[in-house]
C-alpha positions in Angstrom: -28.1 7.1 36.1 -28.8 10.7 37.1 -27.9 11.9 33.6 -30.2 9.3 32.0 -33.1 10.2 34.3 -32.6 13.9 33.6 -32.5 13.3 29.9 -35.9 11.5 30.1 -37.4 14.3 32.3 -36.0 17.1 30.1 -37.6 15.4 27.1 -40.9 14.7 28.8 -41.4 18.1 30.4 -39.6 20.3 27.9 -37.0 21.3 30.6 -33.4 22.3 30.1 -32.0 21.2 33.4 -28.3 20.5 33.5 -25.9 18.9 35.9 -23.0 20.5 37.8 -20.4 17.9 39.0 -18.8 19.0 42.2 -15.7 17.0 41.6 -13.9 18.3 44.7 -11.0 15.9 45.4 -12.5 13.1 43.2 -12.0 15.2 40.1 -8.2 14.5 40.4 -8.8 10.8 41.1 -11.7 9.6 38.9 -10.0 10.3 35.6 -7.1 8.0 36.5 -9.1 5.0 37.7 -9.6 2.2 35.2 -13.2 1.4 34.3 -14.6 4.5 35.9 -18.2 5.1 34.6 -18.7 8.4 32.7 -19.2 11.3 35.1 -17.9 14.2 33.1 -18.6 16.0 29.8 -19.1 12.7 28.1 -22.6 12.9 29.6 -24.7 15.3 27.6 -26.4 17.0 30.6 -23.1 17.8 32.5 -22.7 21.6 32.0 -19.9 22.2 34.5 -17.3 20.5 36.7 -15.5 21.9 39.7 -12.4 20.6 41.3 -10.2 21.3 44.3 -6.7 21.6 42.9 -5.2 22.1 46.3 -6.0 18.5 47.3 -5.0 15.7 44.9 -4.3 18.2 42.2 -0.9 19.1 43.9 -1.5 22.9 43.9 -1.3 25.4 46.8 -4.0 25.8 49.5 -7.2 27.4 48.3 -6.8 26.6 44.6 -10.0 25.4 43.0 -11.6 25.9 39.7 -14.6 25.3 37.6 -14.9 24.4 33.9 -18.0 24.9 31.8 -18.8 22.9 28.8 -19.5 26.0 26.8 -19.6 29.7 27.4 -23.3 30.1 27.1 -23.8 27.9 30.2 -21.9 30.4 32.3 -24.5 32.8 33.7 -23.7 36.5 33.5 -25.0 36.7 37.1 -21.9 34.8 38.2 -19.5 37.4 37.0 -18.8 40.8 38.6 -18.0 43.5 36.2 -15.3 45.8 37.6 -13.5 48.9 36.4 -9.9 48.0 36.2 -6.9 49.8 34.6 -9.2 52.1 32.7 -11.4 49.4 31.3 -14.1 47.0 32.3 -13.3 43.4 33.2 -15.4 40.5 34.3 -14.3 38.7 37.4 -15.5 35.1 38.1 -13.8 34.9 41.5 -15.6 35.1 44.8 -13.2 38.0 45.6 -11.8 40.1 42.7 -8.4 40.6 44.2 -7.0 37.1 44.6 -3.4 35.9 44.4 -2.6 34.0 41.2 0.0 31.7 42.7 -2.4 28.7 42.9 -3.4 29.1 39.3 0.3 29.2 38.2 1.3 26.2 40.3 -1.7 24.2 38.9 -0.8 25.2 35.4 2.8 24.2 36.0 1.8 20.9 37.5 -0.5 20.1 34.5 2.4 20.7 32.1 5.1 19.2 34.2 3.3 16.0 35.2 0.8 15.6 32.4 -1.8 12.9 32.4 0.8 10.1 32.9 2.2 11.9 35.9 -1.2 12.4 37.5 -2.0 8.8 36.9 1.2 7.7 38.5 0.5 9.9 41.5 -3.0 8.5 41.8 -1.8 4.9 41.4 0.8 5.5 44.1 -1.7 7.0 46.5 -4.2 4.1 45.9 -1.4 1.6 46.5 -0.4 3.3 49.8 -4.1 3.4 50.9 -4.5 -0.3 50.0 -1.3 -1.1 52.0 -2.6 0.7 55.1 -6.1 -0.7 54.7 -4.7 -4.3 54.4 -2.5 -3.7 57.5 -5.4 -2.4 59.6 -7.6 -5.4 58.5 -4.8 -7.8 59.5 -4.3 -6.4 63.1 -5.9 -8.8 65.6 -6.6 -8.5 69.3 -5.1 -11.1 71.5 -8.3 -13.1 71.3 -8.1 -13.2 67.5 -10.9 -10.8 66.7 -10.1 -7.8 64.4 -8.8 -4.8 66.3 -10.1 -2.3 63.7 -13.3 -1.9 61.7 -12.3 -0.6 58.3 -15.1 1.5 56.9 -13.9 1.3 53.2 -12.7 -2.3 53.2 -13.1 -3.1 49.4 -10.2 -2.6 47.0 -10.8 -2.0 43.3 -13.9 0.0 43.8 -14.0 3.7 42.8 -12.8 5.6 45.8 -10.3 8.2 47.0 -7.0 7.3 48.4 -8.4 7.6 51.9 -8.6 5.0 54.7 -11.2 5.2 57.4 -11.2 2.9 60.4 -12.1 2.8 64.1 -11.4 0.5 67.0 -13.7 -2.6 67.1 -16.3 -1.7 69.8 -16.9 -5.4 70.6 -13.5 -5.4 72.2 -14.3 -2.8 74.9 -10.7 -1.6 74.8 -9.4 0.5 77.7 -8.3 3.2 75.2 -9.9 4.9 72.3 -8.9 6.6 69.0 -7.8 9.8 70.8 -5.4 7.8 72.9 -4.0 6.2 69.7 -3.7 9.7 68.1 -1.7 11.0 71.0 0.6 8.0 70.8 1.1 8.5 67.0 1.9 12.2 67.5 4.8 11.2 69.8 6.5 9.5 66.8 
């Protein structure tokens, strides 16, 4: 919807405004969910997409990256030109001297797992989240009321493999989520 609106505005006003998709964790989930509406370079106004490889991308902590549709969309103001080993080099990192381990791990995972492997990981995570979500929805208080309120109760919608719930406040339980957390930490 945003892309369609932006296409209309760009045409009416003579603008050239593009979209950056901050994919974060979702960029490693959305491509593997059936029926997901277009959110990527299939939309003409999407110029760049970033993703957090260290989350669902299976890379090491701190790994993230950004992809531009075409080089001309990457502003020269983003790069820092540095003198390195007797020549000049452009650095597109926030800090020029960064370890490359995250990039290598991500590259390895892309080649090792491939699209089918990432889809299998995504499907497994979504199944685990559904299992936990269904369990939390099934837990009842002794009076038959639900013990938990599940914040993302619908299955089959486009979501991350995350389950959010809290104790049903109508029950006025003598314990809270922190007490539950302490009990879980013991096991």
